[in-house]
C-alpha positions in Angstrom: 118.6 124.6 79.8 117.8 127.2 77.2 120.4 129.7 75.8 120.3 132.0 72.9 123.5 132.7 71.0 124.4 134.5 67.8 126.3 132.6 65.1 127.6 133.2 61.6 127.0 130.7 58.8 130.4 130.1 57.1 131.3 127.4 54.6 128.4 125.2 55.6 128.9 125.5 59.4 127.5 127.7 62.1 130.4 129.5 63.8 129.9 130.8 67.4 131.7 133.9 68.6 132.8 132.0 71.7 132.7 128.5 73.0 129.7 127.2 74.9 130.0 125.9 78.4 128.8 122.4 77.5 130.5 119.0 77.8 131.9 117.6 74.6 129.4 115.6 72.4 126.4 117.2 74.1 123.4 117.0 71.9 121.6 120.3 71.4 118.5 121.5 69.4 119.2 124.5 67.0 116.5 126.9 65.8 117.5 129.1 62.9 116.2 132.7 62.7 117.4 134.8 59.8 116.9 138.3 58.6 116.7 137.0 55.0 113.3 137.4 53.3 111.0 134.5 52.9 111.5 132.7 49.5 108.1 131.2 48.7 109.6 128.7 46.2 112.0 127.2 48.8 110.5 127.9 52.2 106.8 127.3 51.6 106.8 123.5 52.5 108.3 124.2 55.9 106.2 127.3 56.4 103.0 125.4 55.5 103.9 122.5 57.8 104.4 125.0 60.7 101.1 126.8 60.0 99.2 123.5 59.7 100.7 122.3 63.0 99.6 125.6 64.6 96.2 125.2 63.0 95.7 121.8 64.7 96.7 123.2 68.1 94.3 123.8 71.0 94.2 127.6 70.5 93.8 127.7 66.7 91.1 130.1 65.4 91.4 128.9 61.8 90.8 125.5 60.3 93.7 123.6 58.7 91.9 123.9 55.4 91.6 127.7 55.8 95.3 128.0 56.5 96.2 125.7 53.6 94.1 127.9 51.3 95.8 131.1 52.7 99.3 129.5 52.1 98.4 128.7 48.5 97.2 132.2 47.9 100.5 133.7 49.3 102.6 131.3 47.2 100.6 132.1 44.0 100.9 135.9 44.7 104.7 135.6 45.2 105.1 133.7 41.9 103.2 136.4 40.1 
């Protein structure tokens, strides 16, 4: 089952506007999407990992090395 819900991050917890119809102690997978801008200093390791994973996929048009180089250029540009 896949469901998308909005939540607010408050005091270290995600707060949902209403309860979910799941049994207690059900394990779920959470994907975080935020409107905050990318912080190259903090977010680049995760971003690089996702780009490299995509680069190694069956539909990748760029090599892992090319994507790694592109990531490094973006990080350098953000740092100034």
